[in-house]
N, C-alpha and C positions, 0 to 999 in steps of 0.2 A: 223509398224513404229516403231523407237526407240526416239519417242517425250518424253516419261516418264525418258530417261536417261539425256536427255538434261540439267538437273541441276546437273549432276555429272562431265559434261563434263568441261574442261578446257577453259573458256572464257576470259583469261588473254589478253593484246594487244599482247605479245610477241607470244603467242601460236596461235593468230589468223592471226595473220602477217605470221608465218612460214607456215601455212596452206595455206594461199592465194598464198604467193610464190610458192608453191607446185600443186598449182591449184587444192586444193582439198575444200571441205566445210569447210567453216568457222568456223560451229557449231560442227560439229562432227568429221571433219578430215578425213573421209573415203570416201566418194562421191566424183566425180568429179565435178569441180566446171564448167567445159565446155565440149561443145557439140561438138565444132569443133576447129580449132586453136584459134580463137578469140570470138567463138559464145559463149554466157552463156548457160549453160542448163537451161531448166525451173524451175527444183528443182532438190535436192539431192535424188538420188536412194538409198541413205542409211536412211537418218532421215527426208527427205520429206520436208526440208526448201525450201520454195518459193523463187526464186531468180528474179523472175519478178520484184521487185523493184531496182535491183541492176544495178545502170546505171554508169560507169565511164567517159562515154563521151572520150573526147578527151585527158583526164588528163595523161593517161599512152603514148600515142604517144608524145605528149608535152615533157613531162620528160625523156624520152628516147632518142628524138632526139636532145633536148638541150644539154643533156651531150654527146650523141654520135658525135654533130656537133662542139662541143667544141674540143673533144678530137684528132677528125680528123684534124680540121682547125690547131692547133697548130702545131701537128706531121708533116702535109705538110708543114707549114712555116720552121718547124726547118728542115728538110730535104733539103727543096728547098734553104735554107740560106747557110746551111752547105756544101751540095754536089752538088745543081744545077743539077739535071737530066733532062732528056727530057721529053716533057709531056707523052709520051706513059708508061713511067715508074711510073710516077704520077699515070697514070690512073689505072695501073697495081698494084700498092699499095693499092691506096685508095679507090676504088670501092668496092672489097671483104672486106676492112675493115668496110667502110660504112654499107653494107648490113648485115655483122655481129653483127655488134653494135648495130643496129636498130631493126633487125629480132629475134635475140635470146633472149632478154631482155622483148621484148613487152609482151609476155602471162605473164611471171612473174609480171612483172608491173601491168598489169590489173589485175592480181588475187590479189595481194596487195592491190590495190585501193579499190577493191570491198570488201575486208575482213576488211578493216579497215570503210568503210561505214557501215557495219553490226556491228561492234564493238561499234562505236559511234553513232548508230541508227540514222543515217542520212536519211532524208526523204525530198519530195519534200517541197519548203517554201511555207508557208500558212500565211496569215495576221491574225493579232491576233483579230480583231474584226469582223471577219467573211469576206463576200466577198467584203466588202467596200475598195476602195482605200485608 
């Protein structure tokens, strides 16, 4: 493994963010972060970094849907007010746009959030006094 090179790797926020957006290992930038479209790989095939703690949950979907929803709703309202097209034309315009605006950025958004988790050393929440509430 390449663990001995990890001290030499660039661990800056910018480098890790770009690696996450590209779907690469946040540590080395070489191995793939994903084993499928959105399934996170168990570990980096290059440096061996364990991705089992990486959990972006619904964060990427929330951010992508919020942005895409805002853009499509505003665009649809502007088109409706200015041109008043028939409903079939609205469907023809906005369904492909919403699919493209939600599916295309979803993987980079998930990679970015996972890379940010690694950069900020995010971990599961723990109580300071042990297991007491």
